[in-house]
VOPAGU-2260 file (C-alpha; in pm, 1 decimal, decimal comma):
REM VOPAGU-2260
SITE   aa  ch    i         X         Y         Z
SITE  UNK   A    0       0,0       0,0       0,0
SITE  UNK   A    1     128,9     345,2     -90,6
SITE  UNK   A    2     -73,2     512,9     185,9
SITE  UNK   A    3    -133,1     441,6     556,0
SITE  UNK   A    4    -394,7     172,7     618,5
SITE  UNK   A    5    -655,2     245,3     887,0
SITE  UNK   A    6    -736,3     -51,0    1109,8
SITE  UNK   A    7   -1116,8     -95,5    1108,8
SITE  UNK   A    8   -1133,0    -187,9    1479,2
SITE  UNK   A    9    -873,5      25,3    1659,6
SITE  UNK   A   10    -873,9     324,1    1424,7
SITE  UNK   A   11    -492,4     331,0    1429,2
SITE  UNK   A   12    -306,5     371,3    1101,1
SITE  UNK   A   13     -67,9      99,5     985,7
SITE  UNK   A   14     225,2      64,8     749,3
SITE  UNK   A   15     165,2    -228,7     516,3
SITE  UNK   A   16     386,1    -319,1     219,0
SITE  UNK   A   17     449,0    -646,0      38,2
SITE  UNK   A   18     806,9    -776,4      49,4
SITE  UNK   A   19     951,5    -817,4    -304,3
SITE  UNK   A   20     984,5   -1178,7    -417,3
SITE  UNK   A   21    1365,7   -1164,3    -438,5
SITE  UNK   A   22    1396,0   -1060,0     -71,7
SITE  UNK   A   23    1144,0   -1291,3      95,2
SITE  UNK   A   24    1399,3   -1557,3     186,0
SITE  UNK   A   25    1638,1   -1297,9     328,9
SITE  UNK   A   26    1371,9   -1113,7     529,2
SITE  UNK   A   27    1174,9   -1425,0     622,5
SITE  UNK   A   28     825,4   -1286,2     567,5
SITE  UNK   A   29     590,1   -1183,9     289,5
SITE  UNK   A   30     489,2    -840,9     425,4
SITE  UNK   A   31     628,5    -549,5     624,4
SITE  UNK   A   32     339,3    -456,6     852,0
SITE  UNK   A   33     335,7    -255,4    1174,7
SITE  UNK   A   34     132,3      12,6    1351,6
SITE  UNK   A   35     224,0     378,5    1307,0
SITE  UNK   A   36      88,3     448,0    1655,9
SITE  UNK   A   37    -147,5     730,8    1562,2
SITE  UNK   A   38    -510,9     789,0    1467,9
SITE  UNK   A   39    -435,7    1130,0    1312,8
SITE  UNK   A   40    -441,4    1096,2     929,6
SITE  UNK   A   41    -196,5    1383,5     872,8
SITE  UNK   A   42      54,2    1246,0    1125,0
SITE  UNK   A   43       5,8     896,2     982,9
SITE  UNK   A   44      91,3    1021,6     634,6
SITE  UNK   A   45     408,5    1187,9     764,4
SITE  UNK   A   46     519,1     878,6     957,0
SITE  UNK   A   47     432,3     651,7     664,4
SITE  UNK   A   48     665,0     848,4     435,2
SITE  UNK   A   49     948,8     818,6     688,5
SITE  UNK   A   50     898,3     444,7     738,7
SITE  UNK   A   51     862,5     384,3     365,7
SITE  UNK   A   52    1201,0     547,5     305,4
SITE  UNK   A   53    1357,0     338,7     585,7
SITE  UNK   A   54    1210,2      11,3     457,6
SITE  UNK   A   55    1310,3      75,6      96,7
SITE  UNK   A   56    1661,7     175,7     203,8
SITE  UNK   A   57    1691,0    -148,8     402,6
SITE  UNK   A   58    1569,8    -350,5     103,0
SITE  UNK   A   59    1814,0    -171,2    -125,5
SITE  UNK   A   60    2098,6    -245,6     114,2
SITE  UNK   A   61    2002,3    -612,7     131,2
SITE  UNK   A   62    2008,3    -632,5    -248,0
SITE  UNK   A   63    2342,3    -454,0    -272,1
SITE  UNK   A   64    2511,1    -672,1     -10,6
SITE  UNK   A   65    2848,1    -553,1     111,8
SITE  UNK   A   66    2968,0    -229,7     -42,9
SITE  UNK   A   67    3251,7      10,0      42,9
SITE  UNK   A   68    3154,3     305,9     259,1
SITE  UNK   A   69    3246,6     649,3     130,3
SITE  UNK   A   70    3375,6     913,8     374,9
SITE  UNK   A   71    3038,7    1092,9     351,3
SITE  UNK   A   72    2858,9     766,1     436,0
SITE  UNK   A   73    3073,1     717,9     746,8
SITE  UNK   A   74    3024,4    1077,0     862,1
SITE  UNK   A   75    2647,6    1058,7     808,7
SITE  UNK   A   76    2608,1     727,3     992,1
SITE  UNK   A   77    2828,3     840,7    1282,0
SITE  UNK   A   78    2619,7    1156,7    1326,1
SITE  UNK   A   79    2297,2     953,0    1321,7
SITE  UNK   A   80    2431,1     717,5    1589,7
SITE  UNK   A   81    2551,2    1014,1    1794,9
SITE  UNK   A   82    2210,8    1182,5    1771,1
SITE  UNK   A   83    2045,6     871,9    1917,1
SITE  UNK   A   84    2289,5     867,9    2209,4
SITE  UNK   A   85    2230,6    1239,5    2266,2
SITE  UNK   A   86    1854,5    1185,6    2281,2
SITE  UNK   A   87    1899,8     913,4    2542,9
SITE  UNK   A   88    2112,9    1149,3    2754,1
SITE  UNK   A   89    1859,6    1430,1    2720,9
SITE  UNK   A   90    1581,0    1194,9    2830,3
SITE  UNK   A   91    1774,9    1102,4    3148,3
SITE  UNK   A   92    2052,5    1362,0    3204,9
SITE  UNK   A   93    2171,5    1208,0    3531,6
SITE  UNK   A   94    2209,3     847,9    3420,8
SITE  UNK   A   95    2552,7     696,4    3491,9
SITE  UNK   A   96    2780,5     739,5    3191,0
SITE  UNK   A   97    2974,5     439,7    3059,9
SITE  UNK   A   98    3212,8     661,3    2865,6
SITE  UNK   A   99    3541,4     779,5    3019,1
SITE  UNK   A  100    3646,6    1108,8    2856,6
SITE  UNK   A  101    4017,8    1065,4    2934,6
SITE  UNK   A  102    4026,5     718,5    2782,0
SITE  UNK   A  103    3809,6     829,0    2490,5
SITE  UNK   A  104    4067,5    1092,5    2396,1
SITE  UNK   A  105    4318,2     816,7    2308,7
SITE  UNK   A  106    4082,7     527,6    2244,9
SITE  UNK   A  107    4246,6     408,1    1923,7
SITE  UNK   A  108    4599,3     543,9    1962,2
SITE  UNK   A  109    4677,1     303,9    2248,4
SITE  UNK   A  110    4649,9     -69,2    2180,9
SITE  UNK   A  111    4505,4    -339,1    2403,1
SITE  UNK   A  112    4620,7    -695,3    2438,1
SITE  UNK   A  113    4574,7    -875,7    2107,2
SITE  UNK   A  114    4553,1   -1237,3    1996,2
SITE  UNK   A  115    4257,3   -1338,1    2213,4
SITE  UNK   A  116    3885,1   -1294,1    2212,7
SITE  UNK   A  117    3730,3   -1050,7    2456,5
SITE  UNK   A  118    3609,6   -1325,3    2690,4
SITE  UNK   A  119    3957,0   -1482,5    2698,6
SITE  UNK   A  120    4155,0   -1169,4    2783,7
SITE  UNK   A  121    3920,9    -984,4    3018,1
SITE  UNK   A  122    4100,3   -1128,1    3318,8
SITE  UNK   A  123    4442,2   -1026,7    3179,0
SITE  UNK   A  124    4370,9    -657,9    3128,2
SITE  UNK   A  125    4465,2    -368,6    3350,2
SITE  UNK   A  126    4169,5    -150,5    3464,1
SITE  UNK   A  127    4261,4     111,7    3201,4
SITE  UNK   A  128    4287,6    -150,2    2924,5
SITE  UNK   A  129    3957,4    -301,7    3034,2
SITE  UNK   A  130    3781,3      35,2    3009,6
SITE  UNK   A  131    3941,3     105,1    2672,8
SITE  UNK   A  132    3829,6    -229,1    2535,6
SITE  UNK   A  133    3479,5    -183,2    2678,2
SITE  UNK   A  134    3446,5     156,0    2506,5
SITE  UNK   A  135    3563,0      10,2    2175,4
SITE  UNK   A  136    3312,7    -272,4    2213,3
SITE  UNK   A  137    3043,6     -10,2    2279,8
SITE  UNK   A  138    3131,8     167,8    1953,4
SITE  UNK   A  139    3121,7    -156,1    1755,5
SITE  UNK   A  140    2791,6    -246,9    1919,9
SITE  UNK   A  141    2631,2      82,9    1820,6
SITE  UNK   A  142    2761,8      40,5    1464,9
SITE  UNK   A  143    2630,2    -315,8    1436,5
SITE  UNK   A  144    2292,4    -211,5    1576,2
SITE  UNK   A  145    2264,5      71,9    1319,9
SITE  UNK   A  146    2370,3    -148,8    1028,4
SITE  UNK   A  147    2132,5    -427,4    1128,8
SITE  UNK   A  148    1840,4    -183,3    1145,8
SITE  UNK   A  149    1920,8     -64,6     792,9
SITE  UNK   A  150    1984,7    -412,8     653,8
SITE  UNK   A  151    2340,4    -309,9     559,2
SITE  UNK   A  152    2652,1    -523,6     544,6
SITE  UNK   A  153    2999,7    -368,5     529,8
SITE  UNK   A  154    3356,7    -484,7     504,2
SITE  UNK   A  155    3549,5    -529,8     834,4
SITE  UNK   A  156    3775,9    -232,6     753,3
SITE  UNK   A  157    3474,5      -6,0     696,8
SITE  UNK   A  158    3317,0    -133,7    1017,9
SITE  UNK   A  159    3627,9     -28,5    1209,3
SITE  UNK   A  160    3639,8     310,7    1035,5
SITE  UNK   A  161    3277,8     370,1    1130,1
SITE  UNK   A  162    3343,2     260,1    1489,7
SITE  UNK   A  163    3631,3     509,6    1509,8
SITE  UNK   A  164    3407,1     786,5    1375,3
SITE  UNK   A  165    3138,6     694,2    1629,6
SITE  UNK   A  166    3394,9     716,1    1910,3
SITE  UNK   A  167    3471,9    1076,3    1809,4
SITE  UNK   A  168    3099,6    1156,8    1812,8
SITE  UNK   A  169    3056,7     997,1    2156,4
SITE  UNK   A  170    3359,6    1181,4    2293,1
SITE  UNK   A  171    3218,5    1515,5    2177,4
SITE  UNK   A  172    2866,4    1437,0    2303,1
SITE  UNK   A  173    2985,4    1326,2    2648,3
SITE  UNK   A  174    3212,0    1630,8    2679,9
SITE  UNK   A  175    2919,3    1858,9    2593,5
SITE  UNK   A  176    2697,4    1670,7    2837,0
SITE  UNK   A  177    2955,7    1704,0    3112,5
SITE  UNK   A  178    2973,2    2079,7    3049,7
SITE  UNK   A  179    2593,6    2087,1    3062,5
SITE  UNK   A  180    2587,1    1918,5    3405,0
SITE  UNK   A  181    2858,6    2126,7    3569,5
SITE  UNK   A  182    2703,5    2451,5    3447,2
SITE  UNK   A  183    2965,0    2582,5    3205,5
SITE  UNK   A  184    2694,2    2710,8    2972,1
SITE  UNK   A  185    2404,7    2950,0    3017,2
SITE  UNK   A  186    2209,6    2837,1    3323,6
SITE  UNK   A  187    1840,4    2816,1    3401,5
SITE  UNK   A  188    1679,5    2744,3    3741,6
SITE  UNK   A  189    1501,6    2416,6    3800,1
SITE  UNK   A  190    1296,8    2372,5    4117,4
SITE  UNK   A  191    1359,8    2062,4    4328,0
SITE  UNK   A  192    1122,8    2041,5    4624,9
SITE  UNK   A  193    1137,6    2375,2    4804,3
SITE  UNK   A  194    1489,6    2458,3    4690,9
SITE  UNK   A  195    1623,7    2574,9    4357,0
SITE  UNK   A  196    1936,3    2447,3    4184,9
SITE  UNK   A  197    2098,4    2580,0    3869,9
SITE  UNK   A  198    2189,4    2353,1    3582,3
SITE  UNK   A  199    2316,2    2425,4    3233,2
SITE  UNK   A  200    2081,4    2500,4    2945,6
SITE  UNK   A  201    2268,2    2399,6    2630,8
SITE  UNK   A  202    2184,0    2607,1    2322,7
SITE  UNK   A  203    2020,4    2425,8    2033,6
SITE  UNK   A  204    2153,9    2593,8    1721,8
SITE  UNK   A  205    1968,6    2614,8    1393,4
SITE  UNK   A  206    2259,3    2427,7    1235,1
SITE  UNK   A  207    2213,3    2135,3    1477,3
SITE  UNK   A  208    1845,4    2084,2    1403,8
SITE  UNK   A  209    1886,4    2143,8    1029,6
SITE  UNK   A  210    2156,9    1876,0    1007,1
SITE  UNK   A  211    1943,9    1632,4    1207,0
SITE  UNK   A  212    1641,8    1705,5     990,8
SITE  UNK   A  213    1847,6    1652,0     673,4
SITE  UNK   A  214    1980,1    1313,9     788,4
SITE  UNK   A  215    1627,9    1186,6     859,7
SITE  UNK   A  216    1425,1    1350,4     581,9
SITE  UNK   A  217    1683,2    1340,1     301,4
SITE  UNK   A  218    1519,9    1616,2      91,6
SITE  UNK   A  219    1633,7    1702,8    -259,9
SITE  UNK   A  220    1911,4    1958,2    -309,4
SITE  UNK   A  221    1673,2    2240,8    -399,3
SITE  UNK   A  222    1471,4    2194,8     -78,6
SITE  UNK   A  223    1787,2    2173,3     132,0
SITE  UNK   A  224    1925,7    2493,5     -20,2
SITE  UNK   A  225    1595,6    2682,9      10,4
SITE  UNK   A  226    1521,3    2578,2     368,5
SITE  UNK   A  227    1874,1    2652,9     488,2
SITE  UNK   A  228    1837,3    2999,1     335,4
SITE  UNK   A  229    1505,0    3054,1     516,0
SITE  UNK   A  230    1658,8    2958,6     853,2
SITE  UNK   A  231    1950,6    3194,3     784,6
SITE  UNK   A  232    1703,3    3476,0     710,7
SITE  UNK   A  233    1519,0    3408,3    1036,8
SITE  UNK   A  234    1847,3    3402,9    1229,3
SITE  UNK   A  235    1946,0    3737,4    1077,2
SITE  UNK   A  236    1612,9    3892,3    1173,8
SITE  UNK   A  237    1604,5    3779,2    1538,8
SITE  UNK   A  238    1978,9    3828,4    1593,1
SITE  UNK   A  239    2075,5    3477,3    1708,2
SITE  UNK   A  240    2054,4    3112,9    1600,6
SITE  UNK   A  241    1952,0    2943,0    1927,2
SITE  UNK   A  242    1629,3    2756,0    1849,9
SITE  UNK   A  243    1546,1    2720,0    2220,2
SITE  UNK   A  244    1522,6    3101,9    2250,3
SITE  UNK   A  245    1288,5    3154,8    1953,2
SITE  UNK   A  246     943,2    3264,4    2069,8
SITE  UNK   A  247     607,8    3291,8    1889,3
SITE  UNK   A  248     641,0    3670,5    1921,2
SITE  UNK   A  249     968,5    3655,0    1725,0
SITE  UNK   A  250     791,2    3474,7    1441,2
SITE  UNK   A  251     495,0    3713,2    1444,0
SITE  UNK   A  252     738,0    4005,2    1414,4
SITE  UNK   A  253     922,9    3827,6    1133,0
SITE  UNK   A  254     595,8    3768,8     949,4
SITE  UNK   A  255     505,8    4138,0     982,4
SITE  UNK   A  256     849,6    4236,1     850,4
SITE  UNK   A  257     808,5    4008,9     546,6
SITE  UNK   A  258     467,0    4158,7     473,7
SITE  UNK   A  259     613,8    4508,3     502,3
SITE  UNK   A  260     876,8    4410,3     243,2
SITE  UNK   A  261     599,1    4328,0      -2,7
SITE  UNK   A  262     604,5    3946,6       3,0
SITE  UNK   A  263     277,3    3776,8     -87,3
SITE  UNK   A  264      83,7    3605,4     191,4
SITE  UNK   A  265     104,0    3268,9      13,8
SITE  UNK   A  266     482,5    3302,7     -24,5
SITE  UNK   A  267     520,3    3377,7     345,0
SITE  UNK   A  268     300,1    3083,9     443,4
SITE  UNK   A  269     442,7    2821,0     207,4
SITE  UNK   A  270     803,4    2933,3     159,1
SITE  UNK   A  271     888,4    3093,2     494,8
SITE  UNK   A  272     665,6    2977,6     780,5
SITE  UNK   A  273     616,0    2620,9     658,4
SITE  UNK   A  274     990,7    2533,1     648,7
SITE  UNK   A  275    1049,4    2689,1     991,6
SITE  UNK   A  276     749,0    2504,7    1137,8
SITE  UNK   A  277     861,3    2171,6     990,3
SITE  UNK   A  278    1221,5    2197,7    1110,9
SITE  UNK   A  279    1117,0    2307,0    1461,4
SITE  UNK   A  280     863,0    2023,0    1472,3
SITE  UNK   A  281    1139,5    1775,6    1389,8
SITE  UNK   A  282    1337,4    1918,2    1682,5
SITE  UNK   A  283    1035,9    1871,8    1912,9
SITE  UNK   A  284     972,8    1517,0    1789,6
SITE  UNK   A  285    1337,9    1432,4    1855,4
SITE  UNK   A  286    1338,6    1593,9    2201,2
SITE  UNK   A  287    1572,8    1877,6    2118,8
SITE  UNK   A  288    1304,8    2141,5    2187,6
SITE  UNK   A  289    1018,1    2137,1    2436,2
SITE  UNK   A  290     771,3    2315,6    2207,4
SITE  UNK   A  291     737,0    2437,4    1850,1
SITE  UNK   A  292     711,8    2820,8    1855,4
SITE  UNK   A  293     576,3    2822,6    1497,2
SITE  UNK   A  294     289,8    2581,0    1552,5
SITE  UNK   A  295      12,4    2844,2    1576,6
SITE  UNK   A  296     170,4    3108,6    1350,2
SITE  UNK   A  297     -32,6    3141,6    1032,2
SITE  UNK   A  298    -139,2    3404,3     781,8
SITE  UNK   A  299    -464,8    3499,0     612,9
SITE  UNK   A  300    -454,3    3409,4     244,0
SITE  UNK   A  301    -759,8    3602,2     131,3
SITE  UNK   A  302    -673,3    3790,1    -184,7
SITE  UNK   A  303    -849,5    4012,5    -430,7
SITE  UNK   A  304    -975,6    3844,8    -745,4
SITE  UNK   A  305    -732,9    4050,0    -952,1
SITE  UNK   A  306    -438,8    3897,7    -757,8
SITE  UNK   A  307    -539,8    3533,3    -792,5
SITE  UNK   A  308    -350,6    3311,0   -1032,0
SITE  UNK   A  309    -566,8    3190,7   -1318,6
SITE  UNK   A  310    -526,6    2937,6   -1596,0
SITE  UNK   A  311    -488,6    3008,8   -1964,8
SITE  UNK   A  312    -793,3    3079,4   -2171,1
SITE  UNK   A  313    -837,8    2865,2   -2483,4
SITE  UNK   A  314    -717,4    3152,5   -2698,8
SITE  UNK   A  315    -409,2    3210,1   -2483,2
SITE  UNK   A  316    -325,9    2836,4   -2488,0
SITE  UNK   A  317    -359,8    2836,8   -2867,1
SITE  UNK   A  318    -113,4    3126,8   -2894,9
SITE  UNK   A  319     142,2    2949,5   -2672,9
SITE  UNK   A  320     118,5    2618,7   -2859,7
SITE  UNK   A  321     135,6    2780,4   -3203,0
SITE  UNK   A  322     445,2    2973,6   -3093,3
SITE  UNK   A  323     600,5    2652,1   -2962,1
SITE  UNK   A  324     544,4    2481,3   -3297,8
SITE  UNK   A  325     756,3    2749,4   -3468,3
SITE  UNK   A  326    1049,2    2699,8   -3225,7
SITE  UNK   A  327    1369,6    2534,3   -3351,2
SITE  UNK   A  328    1507,0    2445,0   -3003,9
SITE  UNK   A  329    1361,7    2107,2   -2908,0
SITE  UNK   A  330    1274,4    2187,7   -2546,2
SITE  UNK   A  331    1091,2    2507,6   -2639,2
SITE  UNK   A  332     904,0    2322,9   -2911,4
SITE  UNK   A  333     798,8    2009,4   -2725,6
SITE  UNK   A  334     765,8    2090,1   -2354,2
SITE  UNK   A  335     448,9    2305,5   -2394,8
SITE  UNK   A  336     287,5    2039,9   -2612,9
SITE  UNK   A  337     367,5    1748,4   -2380,3
SITE  UNK   A  338     239,9    1956,7   -2085,5
SITE  UNK   A  339     -82,2    2029,1   -2272,9
SITE  UNK   A  340    -146,1    1662,8   -2353,1
SITE  UNK   A  341     -47,2    1517,1   -2011,2
SITE  UNK   A  342    -132,7    1785,7   -1756,2
SITE  UNK   A  343     212,3    1729,7   -1605,8
SITE  UNK   A  344     423,8    1998,5   -1444,8
SITE  UNK   A  345     695,9    2165,7   -1651,3
SITE  UNK   A  346     973,3    2034,6   -1421,9
SITE  UNK   A  347     840,1    1678,8   -1459,2
SITE  UNK   A  348     852,4    1704,0   -1838,8
SITE  UNK   A  349    1197,9    1862,2   -1849,0
SITE  UNK   A  350    1357,8    1582,5   -1645,9
SITE  UNK   A  351    1211,1    1293,7   -1849,3
SITE  UNK   A  352    1457,2    1036,8   -1984,5
SITE  UNK   A  353    1422,1     827,5   -2299,8
SITE  UNK   A  354    1355,3     515,2   -2089,7
SITE  UNK   A  355    1059,0     689,4   -1926,2
SITE  UNK   A  356     863,4     662,0   -2251,7
SITE  UNK   A  357     768,6     295,2   -2279,1
SITE  UNK   A  358     510,4      56,4   -2421,5
SITE  UNK   A  359     294,3    -116,4   -2159,6
SITE  UNK   A  360      39,2    -377,1   -2269,8
SITE  UNK   A  361      45,6    -236,3   -2621,5
SITE  UNK   A  362      -9,9     124,3   -2506,6
SITE  UNK   A  363     264,4     387,6   -2522,8
SITE  UNK   A  364     299,6     563,8   -2186,5
SITE  UNK   A  365     508,2     822,1   -2005,3
SITE  UNK   A  366     631,2     710,7   -1661,6
SITE  UNK   A  367     695,0     988,7   -1411,4
SITE  UNK   A  368     945,8     823,2   -1174,6
SITE  UNK   A  369    1147,0     952,4    -881,6
SITE  UNK   A  370    1463,4     809,8   -1040,4
SITE  UNK   A  371    1439,3    1074,5   -1314,2
SITE  UNK   A  372    1443,1    1365,1   -1069,1
SITE  UNK   A  373    1253,1    1537,5    -792,8
SITE  UNK   A  374     874,9    1494,2    -777,8
SITE  UNK   A  375     639,5    1706,1    -569,1
SITE  UNK   A  376     520,6    1416,2    -349,9
SITE  UNK   A  377     486,5    1038,4    -339,2
SITE  UNK   A  378     157,6    1047,9    -532,9
SITE  UNK   A  379     329,4    1229,6    -822,2
SITE  UNK   A  380     495,7     902,8    -926,7
SITE  UNK   A  381     258,8     778,4   -1195,4
SITE  UNK   A  382     213,5     643,4   -1550,5
SITE  UNK   A  383      23,1     849,3   -1809,6
SITE  UNK   A  384     -86,2     709,4   -2148,6
SITE  UNK   A  385      41,0     905,0   -2447,2
SITE  UNK   A  386    -244,1    1086,4   -2622,6
SITE  UNK   A  387    -337,6     955,3   -2965,5
SITE  UNK   A  388    -263,9    1293,3   -3120,7
């Protein structure tokens, strides 16, 4: 199913997708099916898109088998593992830490006894060697857990490189967390009983939540560029980039400033407020922020009839198509005509490949596929018969 399935009894939405025939033996089942944990259709659609990407990535990795990891792959996976550890620390800031910062600083530069398995040598190690080995085992464990969840298999050398990268992430996270606990950063009071203690309030930068959002959502390059630019504009307006300090009043003032600069209400809603709301919501969902300051910030889209976008009249469409027929450049000649006969968007037509025009059951069709380029949403992937004309 390409959409969430609503359970008729519980009302909860489910993810339900058939396992491809070539992967059934590897996965051991015919379907991927699990609850999305929500009755809200909008939230279910969002979660379904995330889970669909995860499942298809896992299937792709299973098909590919072992493959070399590029430096970007290692950096991205290490950050994702580090983000999960950070969330666990934020959920329980005072849990005992199994990571020794002093040992972590030289985790791989100092060797431990070799030639035996862990269970054989544990009694032979000094306390420092034992801690060092335990921290390495922790890194390998986090790597293996991440790879297993994605259905990936890597070469032993890449596994070690990823474990080393994870150790650097853990070292940085634990150092930051230690600074948080001892109050080296901006402090905020927290009441405990009748007394008040002061603990650190670590800033959550725009860059931090943008990078986390990018790792999870994996948008196309245009969206990444545009949304980064919007967050930079917001930072410039409010004078800082600490997401935890952004208030609804800041966003109301920003909206008023954009209106004063002459931006259309629809542009502000869809191209300014929507990206900010989505990125802040990701931060809330991943426990980096307590609340989304943009959640109730909206704008009235009522417009005069003279300002509304309208379609072409028949006469105007005729003028455009006749002009296109006289063009010598192929894209100027054919794109308007293919748009007219398919109803497709201009960007969808411009990114078509020769293999996207195919014969299916004796009927020539145009396949709009994500492999050809960016599509507006998951429902934009479709097959359209070629018009007889």
